[in-house]
N, C-alpha and C positions, 0 to 999 in steps of 0.2 A: 504494499500500500503506500502511496505517496504522502508525504508529510509537507507541511508549509515550513517556511524558514523563519518565520516571525519569532523574535526572541522571547516575547511573552509566552507564546505558545510552546516553544521549546522548554521554558522553565515549568510550565504547567504539566508536561509530560513526565516530570520527575516526581514519583510518589513522595519522596522525602520533603520536597519543596511544597507540595500539596498539604502534607500533614503539619509543616511548621506554619503555613498560612493560616490553617484552620485553628491551630493552637492559639495564635495570636487573636483570631476572631473569638475564640471562646473566652480568652482573658478580657478582651474588650467588652463583650457582652455581660460579663460577670461584674466588671468594674462598672458598666452601665446600670445594672440591677442595684448595685450598692449606692450609686449616686441617686437612682429613683426612690429608693427605700429611704435614703436620708432627706429626701425632698417630701417625704411624707406619703408616698405611694404605697399601696399595700401590694407587696409582692410575697409570693409563697416561699416558704423556707427551702422547699425542694427544687425551686427554680433552676439553680445551677446544675442540678442533675438533668433537668429538661435540656438546658443549653448543651451540655456534654453529649447527650444522646441525639440531639438534633444534628450537631455538626458531625457526629460519627456517621450518621445516615448520609449526610451530604457528602462526606468523604467517600463512602462506599459507592454512591452513585457516580460522582465525578471520577473517581479513580478507575472504576470499571469501564466507563465510556472512554476515558483517555487511553486505556489499554489497547483499544483499536488501532491507535496510531503509532504504536511503538514498533520498532524494528526487531528487537530481541525480546521475545515474550518471556523467556526463562529468566532473564536478568530483571525484567519489569516485575514478574510475579514475586520474586524473593524480596526485592526492595519494597514492593507494595505491601505485602503481607507484614513485613516488620514495620513499616510505617503505620499500618492500621493498628497493630498491637501497641506501638508507642503512643499513638494519638489516643487510643482507649485508655490506656494506662495514666497518661499525664492529664487527660481531661478529667478522668475519674478522681485523681488526686486533687485537681484544682476545684472540682465540685464539692469534695468533701472538705476542703479547706474554706471555701466560701459559704457553704451551706451549714457547716458544723455537724453534718449527719453522715454517718458511714453508709455505704451501699445498702446494707441490710436494714438500716433504720430508715432509708428513704423510700421504702415501699417496694414497688414492682421493678425498680430500675435494674436490679440484678438480672431478671428475665428479659428485660428490654435489651440490655447488652448482649446476652446469649442470642436472642433472636437476630439482632443486628449483625452479630458475627457470622452466624449461619447463613443469613440472607446475603451478607457480602460475599462469601466464599461461593455460594450458589450463583449469584450474579456475575462474578468474575469468571467462573467455569462456563456459563452460558455464553458470555461475550467472547471468550477465548475459543470455545468450540465454533461459534459463528465465524470468527475471523479465520480459523483454520480452514473452515469449509469454503469460505470465498477465496482464500488464497489457492486451495486446491483446484477450485472451479477456474480460476483465472489461468493457472498454469496448464490445465488439461486441454488437449486438443480436441475440438468439437467437430464431428463430421456431420453432414447433413443425414437426416434419417432416411431410411430406404422407404420408398413408396411401395405400398402393397397393393396388388391388384385384387379386386373382388372376384371371387370364384362364382361362376354361373352354374346354376343347378339344372 
């Protein structure tokens, strides 16, 4: 598959860069929630866990879609999965620090993390399979189908 040479697009193809960008976004949203809470807005204590799970889902979707444009799938897979694990761990630590609740105390977020992880792996597998099928079809030499004559009875 051909890729574009735009520098921003090249950076977005790097799973580590994707994870770092989203960690920064998690931090900004958590700090924003603290600012809103200080301004008198009512924000649920589990909101940092919602932010962490939301950006984990965003990473899963963005990362799997960007896998279509990579040249070396094996290299991308390893970096992608490690980035997902890092993002999940660091965003969970941030959520725990900002909310003062552990994952078990935050309710169903433990299961949300499990579902997001399984969904991410399934989505990445589906897009990888689709990419390999398209690559195979592009390499395959296609001949015209033979015309069949109808038999007369």
